[in-house]
C-alpha positions as CSV (number, residue, x, y, z in Angstrom):
1,X,-10.9,-13.5,-45.5
2,X,-13.5,-10.7,-45.3
3,X,-12.7,-7.2,-46.4
4,X,-12.9,-6.0,-42.8
5,X,-10.4,-8.6,-41.7
6,X,-8.1,-7.8,-44.6
7,X,-8.3,-4.1,-43.8
8,X,-6.7,-4.7,-40.4
9,X,-3.4,-5.5,-42.1
10,X,-3.7,-2.5,-44.5
11,X,-3.4,0.2,-41.8
12,X,0.2,1.3,-42.0
13,X,-0.5,4.3,-39.6
14,X,-1.4,1.9,-36.8
15,X,1.4,-0.6,-37.4
16,X,4.1,2.1,-37.7
17,X,2.8,3.8,-34.5
18,X,2.8,0.6,-32.5
19,X,6.3,-0.2,-33.8
20,X,7.6,3.3,-32.8
21,X,6.0,2.9,-29.3
22,X,7.6,-0.5,-28.8
23,X,11.1,0.6,-30.0
24,X,10.9,3.8,-27.8
25,X,9.7,2.0,-24.7
26,X,12.3,-0.8,-25.0
27,X,15.0,1.8,-25.5
28,X,14.0,3.5,-22.2
29,X,14.0,0.1,-20.5
30,X,13.1,-0.6,-16.8
31,X,13.5,2.1,-14.2
32,X,13.6,1.5,-10.4
33,X,12.7,4.3,-7.9
34,X,13.4,3.8,-4.2
35,X,10.8,5.3,-1.9
36,X,11.6,4.6,1.8
37,X,11.3,0.9,2.3
38,X,9.7,0.3,-1.0
39,X,10.9,0.2,-4.6
40,X,8.8,1.2,-7.6
41,X,9.7,-0.6,-10.8
42,X,8.6,1.0,-14.0
43,X,8.6,-1.4,-17.0
44,X,8.3,-0.7,-20.8
45,X,4.7,-2.1,-20.8
46,X,3.6,0.7,-18.5
47,X,5.2,3.4,-20.8
48,X,3.6,1.8,-23.8
49,X,0.1,2.0,-22.3
50,X,0.5,5.6,-21.2
51,X,2.0,6.7,-24.5
52,X,-0.7,4.8,-26.5
53,X,-3.5,6.4,-24.4
54,X,-1.8,9.8,-25.0
55,X,-1.8,9.3,-28.8
56,X,-5.5,8.3,-28.7
57,X,-6.3,12.0,-27.9
58,X,-4.2,13.3,-30.8
59,X,-5.0,13.6,-34.5
60,X,-2.4,10.8,-35.1
61,X,-4.9,8.1,-34.0
62,X,-8.2,8.3,-35.8
63,X,-11.4,6.2,-35.4
64,X,-10.1,3.7,-38.0
65,X,-6.9,3.0,-36.0
66,X,-8.8,2.6,-32.7
67,X,-11.3,0.1,-34.2
68,X,-8.5,-1.9,-35.8
69,X,-6.4,-2.0,-32.7
70,X,-9.4,-3.2,-30.7
71,X,-9.8,-6.2,-33.1
72,X,-6.0,-7.0,-33.1
73,X,-6.1,-7.4,-29.3
74,X,-7.5,-10.9,-29.8
75,X,-4.4,-11.9,-31.8
76,X,-2.0,-10.3,-29.3
77,X,-3.6,-12.1,-26.3
78,X,-3.5,-15.4,-28.3
79,X,0.2,-15.0,-28.9
80,X,0.8,-14.1,-25.2
81,X,-1.1,-17.2,-24.0
82,X,1.0,-19.4,-26.3
83,X,4.1,-17.9,-24.8
84,X,2.8,-18.7,-21.3
85,X,2.2,-22.3,-22.3
86,X,5.8,-22.6,-23.7
87,X,7.1,-21.1,-20.4
88,X,5.1,-23.3,-18.1
89,X,5.7,-26.6,-19.8
90,X,9.4,-27.0,-19.2
91,X,9.0,-25.7,-15.7
92,X,6.4,-28.2,-14.6
93,X,8.8,-30.0,-12.3
94,X,9.6,-26.7,-10.5
95,X,5.9,-26.2,-9.9
96,X,5.6,-29.6,-8.4
97,X,8.6,-29.1,-6.1
98,X,7.5,-25.9,-4.6
99,X,4.7,-27.7,-2.7
100,X,1.0,-27.1,-2.0
101,X,1.4,-23.7,-0.3
102,X,1.8,-22.0,-3.7
103,X,-1.3,-23.8,-5.0
104,X,-3.4,-22.8,-2.1
105,X,-2.5,-19.1,-2.3
106,X,-4.2,-19.0,-5.7
107,X,-7.5,-19.5,-3.8
108,X,-6.8,-16.2,-2.0
109,X,-7.7,-14.3,-5.1
110,X,-11.3,-15.6,-4.7
111,X,-11.6,-13.7,-1.4
112,X,-11.3,-10.4,-3.2
113,X,-14.6,-11.2,-5.1
114,X,-16.5,-11.0,-1.8
115,X,-15.1,-7.6,-1.1
116,X,-14.7,-6.0,-4.6
117,X,-18.0,-7.0,-6.1
118,X,-20.3,-5.5,-3.4
119,X,-18.2,-2.3,-3.5
120,X,-18.5,-2.1,-7.3
121,X,-22.3,-2.6,-7.2
122,X,-22.6,-0.1,-4.4
123,X,-20.9,2.4,-6.6
124,X,-23.5,1.9,-9.3
125,X,-21.7,-0.4,-11.7
126,X,-23.7,-3.0,-13.5
127,X,-22.3,-6.1,-15.4
128,X,-19.0,-4.3,-15.8
129,X,-18.4,-5.3,-12.2
130,X,-18.3,-9.0,-13.3
131,X,-15.3,-8.4,-15.6
132,X,-13.7,-6.1,-13.0
133,X,-13.9,-8.2,-9.9
134,X,-13.8,-11.9,-10.9
135,X,-10.0,-12.0,-10.9
136,X,-6.9,-9.8,-10.8
137,X,-7.6,-9.1,-14.5
138,X,-4.3,-10.0,-16.1
139,X,-3.8,-11.4,-19.6
140,X,-5.4,-14.9,-19.1
141,X,-8.4,-13.3,-17.5
142,X,-8.8,-10.8,-20.3
143,X,-8.7,-13.7,-22.8
144,X,-11.4,-15.5,-20.8
145,X,-13.7,-12.6,-20.7
146,X,-13.1,-11.8,-24.4
147,X,-13.9,-15.4,-25.3
148,X,-17.1,-15.6,-23.2
149,X,-18.6,-12.2,-23.5
150,X,-16.6,-10.3,-26.2
151,X,-14.5,-7.2,-25.8
152,X,-17.4,-4.8,-26.6
153,X,-19.6,-6.2,-23.8
154,X,-19.9,-4.6,-20.4
155,X,-17.9,-7.4,-18.9
156,X,-15.2,-6.8,-21.6
157,X,-15.0,-3.1,-20.8
158,X,-14.8,-4.0,-17.1
159,X,-11.9,-6.4,-17.4
160,X,-10.0,-4.1,-19.7
161,X,-10.4,-1.1,-17.4
162,X,-8.9,-3.1,-14.5
163,X,-6.2,-4.5,-16.7
164,X,-5.1,-1.0,-17.6
165,X,-5.5,0.3,-14.0
166,X,-3.5,-2.6,-12.7
167,X,-0.7,-2.1,-15.2
168,X,-0.4,1.6,-14.3
169,X,-0.9,1.4,-10.5
170,X,-0.5,-2.3,-9.6
171,X,3.3,-2.3,-9.7
172,X,3.5,0.9,-7.7
173,X,1.1,-0.5,-5.1
174,X,2.7,-3.9,-4.7
175,X,6.2,-2.4,-4.7
176,X,5.3,-0.2,-1.8
177,X,3.1,-2.6,0.2
178,X,5.6,-5.4,0.0
179,X,8.4,-3.3,1.4
180,X,6.2,-1.8,4.1
181,X,4.5,-5.0,5.3
182,X,7.7,-7.1,5.3
183,X,9.3,-4.5,7.5
184,X,6.5,-3.9,10.1
185,X,4.9,-7.3,10.4
186,X,6.3,-10.5,12.0
187,X,5.6,-12.5,8.8
188,X,8.7,-14.0,7.1
189,X,9.9,-12.1,4.0
190,X,9.7,-15.4,2.0
191,X,5.9,-15.4,2.6
192,X,5.7,-12.1,0.9
193,X,7.9,-13.4,-1.9
194,X,5.4,-16.2,-2.5
195,X,2.6,-13.6,-2.5
196,X,4.4,-11.5,-5.1
197,X,3.5,-13.9,-7.9
198,X,0.0,-12.7,-8.7
199,X,0.3,-13.5,-12.4
200,X,1.7,-10.2,-13.5
201,X,5.4,-9.8,-14.4
202,X,5.5,-6.1,-13.7
203,X,3.8,-6.5,-10.3
204,X,6.0,-9.4,-9.3
205,X,9.1,-7.5,-10.3
206,X,8.1,-4.5,-8.3
207,X,7.2,-6.5,-5.2
208,X,10.2,-8.8,-5.3
209,X,12.4,-5.8,-6.0
210,X,11.2,-4.1,-2.8
211,X,11.8,-7.3,-0.8
212,X,15.3,-7.8,-2.2
213,X,16.1,-4.1,-1.3
214,X,14.9,-4.7,2.3
215,X,16.5,-8.2,2.7
216,X,19.5,-8.5,0.3
217,X,20.7,-11.6,2.1
218,X,17.6,-13.5,0.9
219,X,17.8,-12.3,-2.7
220,X,18.1,-15.7,-4.3
221,X,15.3,-17.3,-2.3
222,X,13.0,-14.3,-2.8
223,X,13.5,-14.3,-6.6
224,X,13.1,-18.1,-6.8
225,X,9.9,-18.2,-4.8
226,X,8.4,-15.1,-6.5
227,X,9.2,-16.5,-9.9
228,X,7.7,-19.9,-9.1
229,X,4.6,-18.3,-7.6
230,X,4.1,-16.1,-10.6
231,X,4.5,-19.0,-12.9
232,X,2.0,-21.1,-11.0
233,X,-0.5,-18.2,-10.8
234,X,-0.2,-17.7,-14.6
235,X,-0.6,-21.5,-15.2
236,X,-3.6,-22.3,-12.9
237,X,-5.0,-18.8,-12.4
238,X,-7.0,-19.1,-15.6
239,X,-8.6,-22.4,-14.5
240,X,-9.4,-21.0,-11.1
241,X,-11.1,-18.1,-12.7
242,X,-12.9,-20.3,-15.3
243,X,-14.1,-22.9,-12.9
244,X,-14.6,-21.0,-9.7
245,X,-14.0,-17.2,-9.9
246,X,-16.2,-16.3,-12.8
247,X,-19.2,-18.6,-11.9
248,X,-19.0,-17.4,-8.3
249,X,-19.2,-13.7,-9.5
250,X,-22.0,-14.5,-11.9
251,X,-24.0,-16.1,-9.0
252,X,-23.4,-13.3,-6.6
253,X,-24.1,-10.5,-9.0
254,X,-27.9,-10.9,-9.3
255,X,-28.2,-11.4,-5.5
256,X,-26.3,-8.2,-4.8
257,X,-28.3,-6.3,-7.4
258,X,-31.6,-7.4,-5.8
259,X,-30.3,-6.4,-2.4
260,X,-29.3,-3.0,-3.7
261,X,-32.6,-2.4,-5.5
262,X,-34.5,-3.6,-2.5
263,X,-32.7,-1.2,-0.2
264,X,-33.2,1.6,-2.7
265,X,-37.0,0.9,-2.9
266,X,-37.1,0.9,0.9
267,X,-35.4,4.2,1.1
268,X,-37.7,5.7,-1.4
269,X,-40.8,4.4,0.5
270,X,-39.4,5.8,3.7
271,X,-38.9,9.2,2.1
272,X,-42.5,9.2,0.8
273,X,-44.0,8.1,4.1
274,X,-41.8,10.6,5.9
């Protein structure tokens, strides 16, 4: 083992800080806030990210801790992926029984590429947009980008920015939108329950919590479908991103960049001639 690798485990400041954050956030537990027809569910993971970011701007966390924490993300994500595998394996029969509708909904995530990628490039982002828009950017997608490009790459920075943004705001957004849409649209509440499983536990909990609050008589069905959907999204979402989402984003990126640069050159030429 190299000296650099060995030094990761000889950083008591980092490990004690992480332990303190975990104990503190687990002690706080989950909080649910009702807002009209929606429910916002705040989970310990959200507190941990906010508190960790806060410590980064204090003397407690120095450059050594931030560099070591960056490297240890690989280990944390590997353990999380192993946990997903253990969870999915015993539930394979449940996945089969829920039918093709839950499988087809995973393809809906690909539609966001056609919207998000052009917007990201129009805002001036470069290859960061590939990591940001190829998926919903949850743990399996972070692992995919880390393995293919590395965490310090533009793609790695892009996927991590959306991962953090989604953790902070995703649960709030889904908690509100599920309650609102299920109340004002003719779609059945169980369709929104199926849509709650985007591959994020916090987002699923917030969305299904709003639906249960609005339709308490369907609580068991909502929770069952949301859980199965989330399990399926976690299980096959990585393969959809690997085989379709990421290659599609890579193909579209140079095309959109050329279109943007071509339009910019046309505007410059028009200004000169004008």
